[in-house]
C-alpha positions as a Python dict, from the first residue, in 0.01 Angstrom:
ca = {
    (1, 'M'): (0, 0, 0),
    (2, 'T'): (312, 61, -204),
    (3, 'K'): (532, 316, -37),
    (4, 'R'): (633, 618, -241),
    (5, 'G'): (1000, 535, -207),
    (6, 'D'): (942, 184, -351),
    (7, 'K'): (725, 293, -644),
    (8, 'Y'): (854, 635, -749),
    (9, 'K'): (1230, 653, -798),
    (10, 'W'): (1419, 883, -1031),
    (11, 'K'): (1788, 832, -1104),
    (12, 'I'): (1995, 1003, -1369),
    (13, 'G'): (2070, 751, -1644),
    (14, 'A'): (1769, 530, -1567),
    (15, 'A'): (1417, 543, -1709),
    (16, 'P'): (1169, 739, -1494),
    (17, 'P'): (885, 553, -1318),
    (18, 'S'): (563, 489, -1509),
    (19, 'I'): (261, 708, -1442),
    (20, 'D'): (-83, 581, -1337),
    (21, 'H'): (-403, 689, -1508),
    (22, 'H'): (-534, 866, -1196),
    (23, 'S'): (-219, 1079, -1185),
    (24, 'L'): (-285, 1185, -1544),
    (25, 'V'): (-628, 1301, -1426),
    (26, 'K'): (-468, 1509, -1150),
    (27, 'H'): (-222, 1658, -1396),
    (28, 'Q'): (-506, 1748, -1632),
    (29, 'I'): (-685, 1925, -1345),
    (30, 'V'): (-369, 2124, -1262),
    (31, 'R'): (-315, 2219, -1627),
    (32, 'E'): (-677, 2323, -1687),
    (33, 'Y'): (-717, 2504, -1356),
    (34, 'L'): (-395, 2703, -1392),
    (35, 'G'): (-491, 2807, -1744),
    (36, 'R'): (-834, 2925, -1634),
    (37, 'Y'): (-685, 3095, -1327),
    (38, 'I'): (-464, 3313, -1547),
    (39, 'K'): (-745, 3385, -1794),
    (40, 'V'): (-980, 3502, -1515),
    (41, 'L'): (-721, 3727, -1348),
    (42, 'M'): (-616, 3875, -1681),
    (43, 'S'): (-967, 3908, -1827),
    (44, 'N'): (-938, 4288, -1801),
    (45, 'Y'): (-736, 4383, -2110),
    (46, 'N'): (-593, 4684, -1926),
    (47, 'I'): (-406, 4464, -1676),
    (48, 'E'): (-48, 4447, -1801),
    (49, 'K'): (108, 4209, -1549),
    (50, 'L'): (15, 3925, -1318),
    (51, 'V'): (259, 3837, -1040),
    (52, 'L'): (216, 3469, -955),
    (53, 'S'): (403, 3214, -745),
    (54, 'I'): (359, 2839, -791),
    (55, 'V'): (484, 2603, -523),
    (56, 'D'): (512, 2230, -593),
    (57, 'G'): (577, 2075, -254),
    (58, 'F'): (624, 1716, -374),
    (59, 'A'): (774, 1777, -718),
    (60, 'G'): (914, 1435, -806),
    (61, 'G'): (1155, 1401, -1096),
    (62, 'G'): (954, 1609, -1342),
    (63, 'E'): (863, 1338, -1593),
    (64, 'Y'): (729, 980, -1610),
    (65, 'T'): (730, 691, -1851),
    (66, 'A'): (399, 703, -2037),
    (67, 'P'): (137, 440, -1940),
    (68, 'D'): (184, 252, -2268),
    (69, 'G'): (563, 249, -2218),
    (70, 'G'): (622, 460, -2528),
    (71, 'G'): (770, 799, -2459),
    (72, 'Y'): (739, 1027, -2159),
    (73, 'S'): (461, 1207, -1974),
    (74, 'P'): (543, 1544, -1814),
    (75, 'G'): (529, 1574, -1438),
    (76, 'S'): (380, 1870, -1252),
    (77, 'P'): (698, 2089, -1274),
    (78, 'Q'): (689, 2079, -1654),
    (79, 'I'): (312, 2118, -1661),
    (80, 'V'): (305, 2441, -1459),
    (81, 'V'): (597, 2606, -1645),
    (82, 'D'): (460, 2511, -1986),
    (83, 'T'): (105, 2615, -1902),
    (84, 'V'): (210, 2960, -1780),
    (85, 'T'): (429, 3008, -2088),
    (86, 'E'): (142, 2906, -2316),
    (87, 'Q'): (-109, 3134, -2142),
    (88, 'E'): (123, 3430, -2160),
    (89, 'A'): (160, 3374, -2535),
    (90, 'L'): (-219, 3357, -2577),
    (91, 'L'): (-259, 3685, -2385),
    (92, 'N'): (-37, 3861, -2633),
    (93, 'I'): (-196, 3749, -2959),
    (94, 'G'): (-273, 4058, -3165),
    (95, 'R'): (-131, 4303, -2910),
    (96, 'D'): (141, 4560, -2968),
    (97, 'K'): (206, 4621, -2595),
    (98, 'P'): (302, 4291, -2429),
    (99, 'R'): (129, 4153, -2120),
    (100, 'K'): (337, 3962, -1868),
    (101, 'V'): (273, 3669, -1637),
    (102, 'D'): (555, 3723, -1389),
    (103, 'A'): (570, 3371, -1249),
    (104, 'K'): (817, 3225, -1003),
    (105, 'Y'): (831, 2850, -944),
    (106, 'Y'): (937, 2664, -631),
    (107, 'F'): (994, 2289, -675),
    (108, 'V'): (1055, 2103, -350),
    (109, 'E'): (1167, 1741, -354),
    (110, 'Q'): (1285, 1545, -49),
    (111, 'H'): (1488, 1266, -213),
    (112, 'R'): (1837, 1362, -325),
    (113, 'S'): (1859, 1144, -640),
    (114, 'T'): (1511, 1254, -750),
    (115, 'C'): (1600, 1620, -699),
    (116, 'A'): (1920, 1571, -904),
    (117, 'Y'): (1713, 1420, -1187),
    (118, 'L'): (1468, 1710, -1167),
    (119, 'N'): (1747, 1970, -1181),
    (120, 'A'): (1901, 1806, -1486),
    (121, 'L'): (1561, 1795, -1658),
    (122, 'L'): (1480, 2161, -1578),
    (123, 'A'): (1821, 2278, -1699),
    (124, 'A'): (1790, 2082, -2023),
    (125, 'K'): (1436, 2196, -2099),
    (126, 'Y'): (1436, 2559, -1980),
    (127, 'G'): (1807, 2652, -1963),
    (128, 'S'): (2035, 2650, -1661),
    (129, 'V'): (2023, 3032, -1652),
    (130, 'R'): (1667, 3016, -1514),
    (131, 'L'): (1759, 2786, -1224),
    (132, 'G'): (1791, 2996, -911),
    (133, 'R'): (1622, 3293, -1084),
    (134, 'D'): (1256, 3224, -1161),
    (135, 'I'): (1283, 2844, -1122),
    (136, 'I'): (1386, 2754, -768),
    (137, 'S'): (1470, 2391, -688),
    (138, 'V'): (1486, 2292, -322),
    (139, 'Q'): (1606, 1958, -191),
    (140, 'G'): (1441, 1860, 138),
    (141, 'A'): (1106, 1804, 306),
    (142, 'F'): (833, 2056, 222),
    (143, 'D'): (749, 2132, 586),
    (144, 'A'): (1112, 2230, 650),
    (145, 'H'): (1112, 2489, 370),
    (146, 'V'): (755, 2624, 356),
    (147, 'H'): (821, 2920, 585),
    (148, 'N'): (1116, 3047, 380),
    (149, 'I'): (918, 3000, 60),
    (150, 'N'): (625, 3192, 207),
    (151, 'Q'): (856, 3477, 306),
    (152, 'D'): (1004, 3490, -44),
    (153, 'I'): (652, 3511, -190),
    (154, 'I'): (564, 3793, 47),
    (155, 'R'): (871, 3987, -61),
    (156, 'R'): (776, 3973, -429),
    (157, 'Q'): (660, 4308, -555),
    (158, 'G'): (313, 4312, -702),
    (159, 'G'): (109, 4079, -486),
    (160, 'E'): (97, 3748, -305),
    (161, 'R'): (-104, 3531, -542),
    (162, 'A'): (23, 3180, -496),
    (163, 'I'): (-87, 2827, -583),
    (164, 'F'): (46, 2543, -370),
    (165, 'L'): (41, 2195, -527),
    (166, 'L'): (70, 1945, -242),
    (167, 'D'): (51, 1601, -400),
    (168, 'Q'): (141, 1393, -98),
    (169, 'Y'): (127, 1018, -146),
    (170, 'A'): (-73, 929, 167),
    (171, 'Y'): (-221, 1170, 424),
    (172, 'D'): (39, 1249, 691),
    (173, 'Q'): (292, 1473, 512),
    (174, 'V'): (68, 1780, 506),
    (175, 'P'): (-99, 1816, 849),
    (176, 'V'): (-366, 2084, 891),
    (177, 'P'): (-138, 2322, 1087),
    (178, 'L'): (95, 2329, 784),
    (179, 'I'): (-195, 2434, 559),
    (180, 'Q'): (-301, 2689, 820),
    (181, 'K'): (53, 2831, 811),
    (182, 'I'): (17, 2893, 438),
    (183, 'F'): (-316, 3068, 473),
    (184, 'T'): (-190, 3270, 769),
    (185, 'E'): (137, 3391, 618),
    (186, 'V'): (42, 3441, 251),
    (187, 'D'): (-228, 3689, 154),
    (188, 'K'): (-389, 3518, -151),
    (189, 'P'): (-296, 3151, -148),
    (190, 'E'): (-471, 2849, -292),
    (191, 'V'): (-393, 2488, -208),
    (192, 'I'): (-455, 2183, -428),
    (193, 'L'): (-401, 1884, -200),
    (194, 'T'): (-426, 1507, -232),
    (195, 'F'): (-532, 1324, 81),
    (196, 'G'): (-527, 943, 106),
    (197, 'V'): (-855, 912, 290),
    (198, 'D'): (-893, 535, 237),
    (199, 'S'): (-552, 458, 381),
    (200, 'L'): (-645, 666, 686),
    (201, 'I'): (-992, 533, 759),
    (202, 'S'): (-880, 173, 704),
    (203, 'F'): (-729, 169, 1053),
    (204, 'L'): (-924, 453, 1217),
    (205, 'A'): (-1086, 348, 1545),
    (206, 'D'): (-1135, 485, 1894),
    (207, 'N'): (-795, 385, 2032),
    (208, 'S'): (-477, 559, 2140),
    (209, 'K'): (-294, 496, 1809),
    (210, 'S'): (-573, 654, 1600),
    (211, 'R'): (-610, 946, 1838),
    (212, 'K'): (-235, 1014, 1828),
    (213, 'T'): (-235, 1004, 1448),
    (214, 'M'): (-530, 1240, 1424),
    (215, 'E'): (-372, 1472, 1680),
    (216, 'K'): (-59, 1500, 1464),
    (217, 'L'): (-280, 1580, 1166),
    (218, 'G'): (-462, 1848, 1368),
    (219, 'L'): (-798, 1672, 1325),
    (220, 'D'): (-850, 1492, 1655),
    (221, 'S'): (-1098, 1745, 1801),
    (222, 'H'): (-1321, 1718, 1492),
    (223, 'I'): (-1379, 1342, 1518),
    (224, 'D'): (-1695, 1219, 1692),
    (225, 'W'): (-1522, 904, 1810),
    (226, 'A'): (-1811, 744, 1999),
    (227, 'S'): (-2059, 791, 1714),
    (228, 'L'): (-1821, 666, 1451),
    (229, 'E'): (-1734, 357, 1653),
    (230, 'S'): (-2106, 277, 1676),
    (231, 'L'): (-2119, 268, 1295),
    (232, 'R'): (-1863, -12, 1267),
    (233, 'S'): (-2141, -263, 1210),
    (234, 'A'): (-2313, -45, 950),
    (235, 'P'): (-2259, -89, 573),
    (236, 'P'): (-1914, 36, 457),
    (237, 'A'): (-2065, 325, 259),
    (238, 'V'): (-2233, 460, 573),
    (239, 'W'): (-1903, 456, 760),
    (240, 'R'): (-1729, 619, 465),
    (241, 'S'): (-1985, 899, 448),
    (242, 'A'): (-1976, 965, 821),
    (243, 'I'): (-1598, 985, 845),
    (244, 'Q'): (-1584, 1203, 535),
    (245, 'R'): (-1809, 1454, 707),
    (246, 'N'): (-1588, 1466, 1014),
    (247, 'L'): (-1258, 1485, 831),
    (248, 'A'): (-1383, 1739, 575),
    (249, 'K'): (-1523, 1962, 847),
    (250, 'G'): (-1197, 1954, 1039),
    (251, 'L'): (-981, 2012, 732),
    (252, 'I'): (-1186, 2307, 607),
    (253, 'E'): (-1251, 2479, 940),
    (254, 'S'): (-892, 2448, 1062),
    (255, 'S'): (-712, 2533, 737),
    (256, 'G'): (-787, 2904, 727),
    (257, 'A'): (-954, 2874, 386),
    (258, 'T'): (-1305, 3009, 338),
    (259, 'H'): (-1394, 2808, 25),
    (260, 'S'): (-1328, 2448, -69),
    (261, 'T'): (-1402, 2148, -284),
    (262, 'I'): (-1339, 1792, -168),
    (263, 'F'): (-1396, 1501, -406),
    (264, 'Y'): (-1299, 1137, -445),
    (265, 'I'): (-1074, 988, -711),
    (266, 'T'): (-1058, 609, -724),
    (267, 'P'): (-754, 466, -907),
    (268, 'M'): (-796, 161, -1131),
    (269, 'G'): (-700, -183, -1011),
    (270, 'N'): (-813, -448, -765),
    (271, 'T'): (-623, -296, -473),
    (272, 'S'): (-695, 67, -549),
    (273, 'W'): (-715, 317, -266),
    (274, 'T'): (-951, 611, -300),
    (275, 'Y'): (-815, 952, -216),
    (276, 'W'): (-943, 1309, -197),
    (277, 'L'): (-856, 1588, -433),
    (278, 'V'): (-897, 1900, -220),
    (279, 'H'): (-900, 2262, -334),
    (280, 'L'): (-879, 2534, -65),
    (281, 'S'): (-896, 2909, -127),
    (282, 'K'): (-1017, 3242, 13),
    (283, 'N'): (-1201, 3330, -306),
    (284, 'Y'): (-1542, 3200, -420),
    (285, 'K'): (-1462, 3252, -789),
    (286, 'A'): (-1159, 3026, -754),
    (287, 'R'): (-1378, 2760, -598),
    (288, 'D'): (-1635, 2798, -875),
    (289, 'V'): (-1373, 2754, -1147),
    (290, 'M'): (-1250, 2435, -982),
    (291, 'M'): (-1604, 2307, -945),
    (292, 'E'): (-1667, 2361, -1318),
    (293, 'L'): (-1370, 2132, -1386),
    (294, 'H'): (-1516, 1857, -1167),
    (295, 'W'): (-1839, 1858, -1366),
    (296, 'E'): (-1653, 1862, -1699),
    (297, 'M'): (-1445, 1562, -1591),
    (298, 'A'): (-1745, 1374, -1459),
    (299, 'N'): (-1608, 1022, -1505),
    (300, 'H'): (-1331, 1073, -1253),
    (301, 'F'): (-1503, 1224, -947),
    (302, 'S'): (-1760, 1131, -685),
    (303, 'H'): (-1855, 1219, -328),
    (304, 'Y'): (-2067, 1077, -46),
    (305, 'L'): (-2262, 1387, 53),
    (306, 'E'): (-2605, 1514, -45),
    (307, 'P'): (-2640, 1613, -414),
    (308, 'D'): (-2756, 1970, -338),
    (309, 'L'): (-2684, 2121, 6),
    (310, 'F'): (-2496, 1905, 252),
    (311, 'T'): (-2376, 1915, 610),
    (312, 'L'): (-2018, 1870, 723),
    (313, 'G'): (-1946, 1692, 1048),
    (314, 'Y'): (-2127, 1381, 1169),
    (315, 'R'): (-2314, 1340, 1493),
    (316, 'A'): (-2530, 1040, 1579),
    (317, 'G'): (-2816, 1269, 1673),
    (318, 'S'): (-2844, 1382, 1312),
    (319, 'D'): (-2841, 1031, 1166),
    (320, 'R'): (-3187, 909, 1064),
    (321, 'G'): (-3069, 555, 1139),
    (322, 'A'): (-3042, 658, 1500),
    (323, 'T'): (-3321, 917, 1521),
    (324, 'L'): (-3557, 810, 1240),
    (325, 'Q'): (-3530, 1163, 1103),
    (326, 'N'): (-3444, 1262, 745),
    (327, 'D'): (-3179, 1520, 831),
    (328, 'M'): (-2901, 1318, 666),
    (329, 'E'): (-2879, 1060, 392),
    (330, 'L'): (-2560, 859, 451),
    (331, 'G'): (-2382, 630, 215),
    (332, 'E'): (-2502, 711, -136),
    (333, 'A'): (-2226, 784, -388),
    (334, 'H'): (-2291, 1080, -617),
    (335, 'H'): (-2119, 1106, -953),
    (336, 'F'): (-2082, 1418, -1164),
    (337, 'D'): (-2303, 1319, -1456),
    (338, 'A'): (-2622, 1455, -1617),
    (339, 'I'): (-2847, 1274, -1369),
    (340, 'A'): (-2654, 1417, -1074),
    (341, 'S'): (-2671, 1763, -1233),
    (342, 'E'): (-3050, 1757, -1259),
    (343, 'K'): (-3080, 1612, -910),
    (344, 'C'): (-2854, 1883, -773),
    (345, 'K'): (-3046, 2171, -938),
    (346, 'K'): (-3385, 2032, -839),
    (347, 'G'): (-3278, 1988, -477),
    (348, 'L'): (-3124, 2334, -463),
    (349, 'G'): (-3444, 2493, -593),
    (350, 'E'): (-3644, 2322, -319),
    (351, 'K'): (-3401, 2436, -46),
    (352, 'L'): (-3290, 2780, -163),
    (353, 'V'): (-3632, 2931, -224),
    (354, 'P'): (-3744, 2874, 142),
    (355, 'L'): (-3403, 3002, 251),
    (356, 'I'): (-3460, 3328, 61),
    (357, 'F'): (-3809, 3354, 213),
    (358, 'D'): (-3655, 3324, 559),
    (359, 'C'): (-3427, 3624, 494),
    (360, 'H'): (-3564, 3943, 653),
    (361, 'E'): (-3369, 4162, 408),
    (362, 'P'): (-3282, 4126, 39),
    (363, 'I'): (-2968, 3920, -19),
    (364, 'E'): (-2713, 3969, -294),
    (365, 'F'): (-2662, 3672, -522),
    (366, 'R'): (-2290, 3708, -450),
    (367, 'Q'): (-2358, 3673, -78),
    (368, 'L'): (-2586, 3375, -132),
    (369, 'T'): (-2329, 3185, -334),
    (370, 'Q'): (-2047, 3264, -93),
    (371, 'S'): (-2252, 3150, 207),
    (372, 'I'): (-2339, 2808, 59),
    (373, 'G'): (-2046, 2767, -182),
    (374, 'S'): (-1852, 2498, 1),
    (375, 'L'): (-2168, 2312, 103),
    (376, 'T'): (-2288, 2222, -245),
    (377, 'P'): (-2139, 2055, -552),
    (378, 'A'): (-2317, 2316, -767),
    (379, 'T'): (-2144, 2585, -970),
    (380, 'A'): (-2273, 2944, -968),
    (381, 'G'): (-2438, 2873, -1303),
    (382, 'M'): (-2621, 2571, -1159),
    (383, 'I'): (-2742, 2779, -864),
    (384, 'K'): (-2886, 3033, -1106),
    (385, 'E'): (-3063, 2753, -1296),
    (386, 'S'): (-3205, 2611, -971),
    (387, 'L'): (-3373, 2949, -903),
    (388, 'D'): (-3502, 2998, -1258),
    (389, 'Q'): (-3854, 2869, -1202),
    (390, 'A'): (-3906, 3070, -883),
    (391, 'I'): (-3781, 3388, -1056),
    (392, 'R'): (-4002, 3333, -1363),
    (393, 'C'): (-4307, 3270, -1143),
    (394, 'G'): (-4239, 3578, -933),
    (395, 'E'): (-4183, 3389, -609),
    (396, 'V'): (-3833, 3533, -592),
    (397, 'L'): (-3782, 3893, -704),
    (398, 'V'): (-3441, 3987, -843),
    (399, 'T'): (-3334, 4349, -882),
    (400, 'S'): (-3014, 4466, -1053),
    (401, 'Q'): (-2788, 4736, -911),
    (402, 'D'): (-2943, 4991, -1146),
    (403, 'G'): (-3298, 4899, -1047),
    (404, 'K'): (-3393, 4665, -1333),
    (405, 'T'): (-3593, 4349, -1271),
    (406, 'R'): (-3448, 4015, -1377),
    (407, 'T'): (-3700, 3772, -1523),
    (408, 'R'): (-3496, 3453, -1553),
    (409, 'G'): (-3223, 3275, -1358),
    (410, 'S'): (-2957, 3285, -1625),
    (411, 'S'): (-2959, 3669, -1627),
    (412, 'V'): (-2875, 3704, -1255),
    (413, 'K'): (-2549, 3892, -1184),
    (414, 'P'): (-2329, 3875, -869),
    (415, 'G'): (-2447, 4214, -734),
    (416, 'D'): (-2821, 4152, -795),
    (417, 'R'): (-3047, 4152, -488),
    (418, 'L'): (-3283, 3862, -426),
    (419, 'Q'): (-3591, 3879, -206),
    (420, 'A'): (-3908, 3684, -153),
    (421, 'K'): (-4242, 3804, -284),
    (422, 'Q'): (-4433, 3985, -6),
    (423, 'S'): (-4713, 3728, -7),
    (424, 'P'): (-4538, 3396, -65),
    (425, 'L'): (-4713, 3113, -244),
    (426, 'I'): (-4807, 2805, -42),
    (427, 'F'): (-4558, 2523, -85),
    (428, 'F'): (-4692, 2169, -115),
    (429, 'S'): (-4466, 1871, -66),
}
């Protein structure tokens, strides 16, 4: 694999490095998500100000040479500043009293020449007067500065909403304890993380070197080493699925986040290495907005878990190849297309209706989505669609907060209460 230092170099007076197609996809995700994030939080027209901090832990030089070699493509520092500026302008269309997105940006870059390039770019594009005020540039490793950045965020008056963009090149620059530090110290953080899963699992085995690496990452205790070693002779997709379950479970449970999405991006080329794009948050709505983006950008994402409700963590006792049971289906890649959407909704309907029947008390739709949110690729809208037939047939009764009865899935609101019909219909499989 090309090392970051060999491939991505910025030097004042020289052309910036070229950008790969998969990085353009990541940048599009950041741009779209940040725009929707602001729209959601400012959806109440009476809210006059949003205090927001954006931390780019691996900022780079701020721009790239476009893939075709003609012109430049903005890097993440430009994308976040420009997106916030644009959204603030949109919020104020037709208004006499201005609304404010009070954003502060922290751009951290380890390499001195790259940081110098970034500073020159930021000063030229946004004015040197903003550097050190609302645009903070920090030269050094992210892990060495994250605590001070967190404390500065905490001191900001008006809230601790923060988005951390952690676009590490491989997998070892952002260990789980570092993510946990963010979620422990900051009240309302979100993390968008890249994780080079292929480069990790290519050497992963039950030996002292692998165990030491996983211990540094904070994931060693989540790996079922014996079971995974027994899968070495299985097809590669089976191994990939099993290790994804272990790593995802460890990353989510240890991070301090309550909601997550983890999906694959595979760069083009014969020697491409697949990596994860991970979103971690404490808010289900944030997770749902990110999930909507995955479905809208279907050509770029996949995962190796069940299409409806899946299990994180792999144990040989749950593998049908070992037990002849159907508890897990390992190795099938799922892509975010129309076929996957229908498969997801159909599977959810078959699993959620019995789950509601098993509840002794009515359950709020909000509670249902929060309880299964990180264990399904479905959005809240898809979950509603999956329950539509059961609601129309009267198998699942839905009551609004003011006592009205919902008659279709699309009309369900977060605070509505779902319960099974007293005399459930017989299910045939």
